[in-house]
N, C-alpha and C positions, 0 to 999 in steps of 0.2 A: 427168240422166245425164251431160251434158257437164261439169257442175260436179264430179261424182264423179271423172271421168277426169282432170280438171285437178288436183284435190286429190291423187290418186294419183301423178301425174307430178311434182307439186311436192314431195311427200314423198320420192319416189325421188331427185330431184335434191338435196334437202337431205341425205339419207342418204349421198350420194356426195361431199359437200363435205368438204374437209380440216378437221381439228380439231387442237388441240395434242396431240402425241404420236402421231398416226396415221402420219405419215411414218416416224418412228422404229420403230414397230411393223412396218411393211411392210419396212423395211430389214433389221431383225433376222431376219424370216422369210425374206427373199430370200437373205441371206448363208448362213443355215443350209441352205436348200434347195439352193443352189449347191454347197455342200460335200457334201451327201448325194448329189446327182446324180453328181458327179465320183467319189466313193468307190464308189457302187454300180455305175456303169458300168465303172470301172477294175478293180474286184475281182469283178465279175459277181455281186453280191449280188442275189438275186431279190426280187420284190415291191416294186419301187421306188415304185409308187403308194401302197402302204401306208406306206412310210417317209415319203413327203412329207406324207401326211395326218396322220401323227403329229407332224411338225414344226409343221403349222398348228394342231393342237390344243394342243400344249405351249407354243407362243409366245403369251404373254399380255401384258397391259398393263404389268406390271412384274415385277421379278425375283422377288418373293415368290410371286406367283401362278404364275409359270413354274416355280419350284422345286417347289411343292406339286403342280401338275398333272403334272410329270415324275415325281415320286415315286409318285403314285397310278397313273400308267400303267405304271411298272416293276412295282409290286406286283401290279396287276391282270393284266398280261400274263403274269407269271411264274406266278401262281396259276392263270390260265386254261390255260396250256400244261400245267402239272402235272396239273390235273384232267382235261384232254382225254386225255393219255397214259395216265392211270390208267384211265379209262373204256375206252379202246381195248384196254389190256392185259387187262382183266377180261372184256370182252364182245366180243372180236374175232370169235369163232366164232358168236356169237348176235346177228344183226343187229337183231332186234326189241328185245332187252334193251339193246343199244347205243343205239338210237334213243330208247328210253324214258329211259335214264339221261341222255343229252344234253339232252333236252327238260326233264327234271326240274331239271337244273342251270340251264338257260335260265330256267325259271319262277322258281326261287328267286333268281336274279340280278336279274331284272326287278323282283321284289317288293322286294328290298333296294336296288335302284337308286332306288326311290321313297321308301323308309322309312329308309335309313341316312344318316348324315352324310357318308359318303364314297361316294356313289352312283356316281361315275365309275369306281371300281375294279370294281364289279359290272357296269357297262356294258361294260367291256372283257372281263370274264369271259363275259358273255352273247354278245357278238359273236364271240368266238373259239370258244365252244362250238358255235354254230350254223354257223360257217364251216368247222370241221373236218369236219362231216358232208358238205359238198360235196367236200372232199378225199378222204374215204373212198370216195365213189361214183365219183370220177374216177380214183382211184389204188388199185387192188386189192392192189398189192404192199405188204406191211407195212413193209419197209425204206424204200422210197421215201416212204411215208406219214409215217413217223417223221421222216425227213429234212425233208420238207416242213413239218411242224409246227414243228420246231426252227428252220427258216429263218424262220418267222413270228415267232418270239421274237427272232431276230437283227434282222429287218427293222423291228421295232417299237422295240427298245431301243437300238441303236447311234445312230439319229437323235436319241433323247432326250439321249444324252451330247453329241452335236454341238450340239444346241440349247442345252443348259445351259452349255456352254463359251462359245458366242457371247453368250448373254444375261447371263452373270455376269462374264466376263473382258473381252470385246471391247467390247460396247455395253450395259452394265447400265442398265436403267431403274429408278432407285432411287425407291421410293414416297415417301420423305421429300422428295426434290426435287420430285416431282410434286405432293405436298401443298402445299408452299410456293408452287409456281407457280400452283396452283389458287386458293390464298388470295389471292395477288397479283392474279390476274385478277378475282376476285369483288370485292375491295376497289376495284379500278380501275373496275369496272362501277358500284358504288355511288357512287363519286366522280363519275363521268360523269353519273349520274342526278340528282345534286345540283346540276348546272349549270343555272341558270335557263333557258338557251337550249336545253336538251336535252328539249324537249317530246315529240319523236317517240320517243325512247328510253323515256320514262316511259309513253307511250301504248301501246307494243307489249309492255311487260313485264306479267307476270301471276303469280298465285300458283303455277301449275303449273311455270313456269320456276324460280321461287324454290325450290320443293320439290325439283326435279331437281338444282339446284345444291347444296342442302344434302345430298342423298343422296350426291352424288359426293364431297363433303368428308369426310363420316363414313366412307365406304368407304375412301378413301385414308388416313384416320387409322388405321383398323384395320390396314391393310396395313403402314403405317409402324411401328406398335407391334409387329407380328409380326416385322418385319425387325430391330428393335433387339435387340441381345444384351448391351449394356453397362448398360442402364438410364438412360443419359443422356437419351435422347429422352423418356422418361416423366418424368424429373426436371424437364424444362423445361415440363412441363404443357401440351402442345399442345391438350388438350381444351378448355381455357378459350378459347384463341384461335379454334378452330374454332367453338365455340358462339357466341362473339361475332360472328364473320363471318356465320354462318347467320342470327342474329337481325337483324343489320343488313340482310342481303340480303332477309329476309322483310319488314322494315319499308319498305325502299326501293320495293318493288313496289306500295305503297299511297300513294306520294306523288302529289299532284294533277298533272294534266297540265301546268298552268301555275303556276309559282311567282311570285306577285305580292306586292307590298308591300315597302317598303324593309327593315323589320325582318326579315321572313321570308327575303328574299334574303341579307341580311347573315348571318343564322343559318346558312343553307345553305352559304355560302362559308366561314364559320369551321369548319363541320363538315367541309368538304372538306380544309381545312388539317390538322385533327386526324386525319383518316383517312390523309392522306399521312404524318403522323408515325407512325401505327400501322404503315403499310407499311414504313417505314424500320426500325422496331424489330423487326418480324417478319423482315425480311431479315437483320438482324444477330443474331437469336436472343436479343434482349434482353427482359427482363420488361416487360410492358405498363405504361405510365404515362400519366396524363392530360396531354395537351399544353396544354390551355387550359380555362378555366372555361366552363361552359355559359352562354349568354345567357338573357335572360328568355324565358318560354314563348312559342312561336310559335303562330299560329292554326291551324297544321297539326299535328295530333296525331302522325302518323308521324315528323315531324321532331323533336318533343320526345322520342319514344320512342328515337330513334337516339342522342340526347344521353345519355339515361339508361343505355342499353346500354353506351355508350362509357365512361361514368364508373364503371359497376359492374364492368367487365372486370378492373381490377387486383385488386379484392377477390376475384373469382372465381378468378383465377389463383393467389392466395395460399392458397386453401382447400386444406387437406391432403387432402381426400377426392376431389379431382378428378384422379385418375390414369387414364391411358388404357392399361391393361395388357390387351391382347387375348389374350395368350398364355395367361394363367390362365383367362380365360373360355372359350377354346377347349378347354383341357384338361379343364374341368369339364363340358363338354357331353356328354350321353349318346350312345351309339352309335346308338340308334334314336330316331326322333321319338316324341312322347308317345302318339299314337293309332295307332301302327303296327299293332297287332292288334285294336284296338277299332273302327276305321273300315274298313268292308268295301270301300271304293273302291280300296284298294291291291291287294287280292287280285283284285278284278274286273279291274283294269287289267292285272295280270300274266296273268290267264287270257285276256283278249282279245288281248294281244300274242302269247301262246303259240298261240292258235287261228289267228291270221293266219299265223304262221310255219309251223304244221303244214299248213295249206291250201296254202301256197306250196311247201312241201317235197313234198307229194303231187303237185302239178302238175309240179314240176321233175323228180321221178323218173319219173313216168308218161310224160312226153314224151321223156325221155332227152336233154334239151337242156342240155348241160353249160355252154354259154356264158352262160346266164341265172342263174348261181348268186347274182348280186346280188339276186335276188328275195326271198330270206329276210332278207338284211341290211337291206333297205328296211323290212321290217316292224318291226324294232327301232329303226332310226334315226328313223322318223317317229312312233313311239309316244311321246307327250309328255303331261305332266299337263294336262288340260283339252282339250276338243274343238277350241277355237279354236287352241291351240298346235299340235295335231296337223295341222289344216288348213293352218296357216302353213308347217309343216315339209314337208308334201306339196307345196305350191306352190313352195317354195324348192328342194326336191330335184328336182322335175320341170324347173323353169326352168333350174337350174344344169346338170342333165344334158343338156338340149337344147342349151344354149350350148356346153358342153364337147364334146359330140359333133360339133357343127357345126365348131368350131375344130379338132378332131382330124381330121375328114374333109378339111378344107382343107389341113391340114399334111401328111397322108398322101399326098394326090393331087398337090399342087402343089409341096411344099417338100422333104420327106424324100428323094425320089429324087435330089436334087442335093446331099445332105449326106453327107460321108464322113469326118467327124472329130468328136471330142467337142466341140470349140469350136463347130462348126456346130450340133450338137444343142443346146448351151446357148443359141445365138442364137435357136433356135425356142422353147425351153421357158421361158426367163427372162421374156420379156414376158408370157406367159400366167400365170406364177406371180406376177408383180408385180400384174397386174390382179386376179387371184383374191385375193391377199393384201390388196389395198386394199379390196375388197368385204367380205372376212371380218373386217376390222378395223373395220367400220362398226357401226351399231346392230343390235340383235337381229332387227329385221324384215327385214334383208337379209343378215346375216353368213353364214348357212349356205349361201347360194347361191354365195358365193365359194369355199368349201371344196368344194362339189359340182362346180363348173366345173373346178377343178384336178384333182380325183380322177378324173372321167370322162375328161378329156383325157389324164391320165397313164396310166390303164388301157389306153387305145387306142394311145398313142404310145411309152410308156417301159417296157412290160412285157417287151419282148425286147431283146437286146443288138445289134440291127442294124436296118436299115430295115424298116418294117412294110409288108407287101404285101397283107394279108388284111383287107378292110373288114368282114367279118362280125363282128369283135370289137366294132367301134363299134355295129353293129346290135344284137348280143346284149346288150351292157351296157345300152343304152337300153331295150330290150324288157324286160329283167329289172327295171329300176328302175320302169318304168311299171306293169307287172303287180303288183309288190310294193306300191307305194303305193296302187294301186287296191284291192287286197284289204284292206290295212290300213285305208284310209279307210272302206270299207264296213263293216268289222267294228266300228271304233270309233264310227262314226256311228249304227249301228243297234242295237247291243247295249249297253244301259245307258250311253248317252252321258254323258260327264263334263263337264257344262256349268258354266261359271264365273259365269254371271249371278247365281246365288244368293250366291256368295262376294262379288261386287261390291256387291250390295244390302246384305249384312251389314256390309261395311266402310264403306259410305256411312252406314248407320245409326249405327255407332260414331262416325263423323266428326260427324254431326249432334248426337249425344249430347254430344260435347265442346264444341260451340259454345254450348250452353245456358248454361254457366257463365261464358262470356266477358262477358255483358251486365251482370252484377252483381259481378264479381270482377276488378279490374284485374290482380291478380297472376297469376290463371289465364289471363287473356287474353294477357299478355306471354309467359308460360312455354309456353303451348300453341300459339302461332302457328306456329312452325317445324315441330313434329310434325304439325300439321294440314295444312300445305302439303305435307309429304312424303307423308302419307297420301293426299292428293288426287292426287299424282303416281302413286302405286301404283294408285289406282282408274282413272286414265287409261290406264295400261298394261293393266289388266284389261279395260277397255272395248274397247281395240284388239283384244284376242284374242277377246272375245265377238262382236265385229262379224264375225269370220271364221267363226263357227259357222254350220252350215246352218240356214236359216230356214224349212224346210218343215214344222216341227212346229207344229200348231195349238195355241192356248192353251186350257188347261183350268183355269179358276179365276182368281181375282183376282190372286194372286201371280205366276202365269205371265204375265198381261197386263203386270204391272210389268216382268218380265224382258224382254219384247219391246220395251219402251220404255226400256231401260236407258241408252242413250246420251243420250237427251233428259233423263232424270232426272239423269244425271251432270252435264250442263250446268247444270241448275237448282240442284243442290246446290253446284256451283262458284260460281254467282252468290250463293247464300245465304251461303256462306263469306265471299266478298268483302264483301257488304253487312253481314253480322254483324260482321265485322272493323271496318268503318267506323263502324257504330253503337256498337260498344264504345269506339272512340276518342272518339266524340262524347259518349258517356255519361260518360267521365272528365271532360270539360269541364263537362258539366251538373252533375256531383257537386260541382264546386268553385264552383258558382253560389251567391251569397249568398241567393237567394230560395228559401225552403223549399217554396213552392207549386210552383215549376217543377220542383224536384227530385222532389217527390211525384208530379207528373204524369208525369214521365219514368220513374220507377220503376214506376208502374202500367202504362204502355205496354210497358216492357221485360218485365214479368212476363207479360203476355198473349202477347207474341212467344215467350217461352220455352215457354209452354204449347202454342203452335202447333208449335214445333220438337219438343217431346216427342211430340206426336201424329204428326208426320212420321216421327220415329225409330221409333215403334211400327209404322207402316204399312210402312216399309222392312224391318223385322225380321219382318214377317208376323204380328205380334201384334195388329193392328187392321185393320179393313176401311177402304178409302178413303172419304172423305167429300167432298161437294161444297164448293167454296170458300165458297158462301153459308152453309153450316152452321158455319163457323169465325168466331170473333169477331176483328175487327180494330178496335183502339181508335181513337177520333178523336184527331187531332193538334191540340192547342191552338195558336193563332197566336203565343202568347207563347214557345213553345219556340224555341230557336236554330235558324237555318236549316240548318246542317249536320246537326243531329239529325233535323229533319223530312225532309230529303232522303234520308238513310240509312234512316230508318224506312219511308218510302214505297217505296224500292227493295226493302227486305227484304219488305215486305208484297206487292209485286208478284210477287216470286219465290215466296213461299208460295202465293199464289193460283194461280200457274202450275202449281205442283206438284200442288195438289189438283184442279185442272181436268184435268190430264193423267192423274192416278191414277184419277179417276172416269170419264174418257173420255166426256165429255158426249154423250148421245144414243146411245151404243153399249153394247150388252149385253156384259158380260164373262163 
């Protein structure tokens, strides 16, 4: 128990640590929020909390994503306001028809939020459609209602204009510069790991970190290509550079902890010099060239692979087909995902979200408690793909709301009575906005808490144009949030829960399937390493969400038992990936051995491990029942085989035994 709490605290502290670009992200959001607070307070534009949350949502990692998000919010809010006004015009005198129409729009929007390529637009439509119902109930006058709805459009869209100005003119975060900075950092990391004295850096590195680094580079490459309008970026063929860096990064995580031997140390130092030359060429935008000839083969296969990658890079950059044009790919993408209508989970998800919103609406109207109108918004906000995602959003929304309410209470009671100017108000608000923005710019596991802290605080402190004296606003907002997430959590957890354990096992099965070919095909081994490491990172993210799912469901059947052991299985598959990688490197050395007998023995051993991996893949896919490790064949290892091959083979055998023992759960009935 203590270890779990320590890990959670350690993960939280790590998520709050600075990273390249985080300070810039916070500064851009803070400047935009300052301008919005001044404009709204000076011109008395209502719904300031809504304006600030729009700034937080639109401010993204770089100017490309910021522009896209801003455009989607403008389109979504305009469509939402138009639909809401149309519904009110047609159904004003028929409340039942109005409610049915609004909930129909809500249902369709939630469905399209999951199935369309531009789900954020329909998220805005859904949230406005449900929000206007609370305005109707609290504002029976038609003129005031229309004015209120139009002010919603103003409160959402003018902050977008302010945010786009700040992000594109004052402090643009260009994806091309971010990409080159990330390439420089990762090359510097590889250079540092090649230092013979950097044993600690090599010991703490792993395949998951390498996969995460590769994901970030390919993501920035896509954004940089989208930003390019002249074609010059694509003409320089950055895809070859990114591919080379990702492959080098994937190879570096398999370097031994200690680099020994004069020849090996010399090879590592020469490789450092060559990579520094690559860094200089990348900075100058020059085509890649080989700075030096590769030395004779080292006894460390990852080191040899890094030399091969470096020497193949110029030819890859010259290849005519390696163009990174993401704009054409995006234009060709269909509007709906492939299984939008064939997969029932999307309709079920929309129905569950609708049910929770209806239940909250009935409670809200039955109690005539206008202050808790956030109860319905909570149902939509916490509704996420996957039960683990929903549970995470519930935790973050509650935590953020509690912290924001506490800060608002302190500000209202002790500070705002002494504030009588806009400058004094900014002195209260900006520190809270800075803290919230820092948290929201963090990883996904904490980011929404920052948005919720800001929103809850702003609802209580900034909704009026003078000092706040009524503490019931703080209470009502918190009660509405708690009730909304409670209803949504119960509905999503009890009615056809959308668990992601099955998806994780399926992806692990595909990962194991790709490993089988590494042991007899050096080309597939080299080409498949980076994609496999990225796939492992995706599985790690899935496992983190699966861990948040309620565990009260009892297992029924073999595959359900595997799902409950998902995190342990993930660790075993990760070990198998690492050991298969090492064995594939060793196999390359054995294949070059002049003794045909040793090669034949190694091939026979590798073939048996491949059969074991195939069985593991079928078990993870649900196509085969688990078997005990004693029922699986493990070939004997002849003493004549090279020591690195034997060590890797024994480690892979141990991982396979561990998997079969865990799958069969010795002594336990499944």
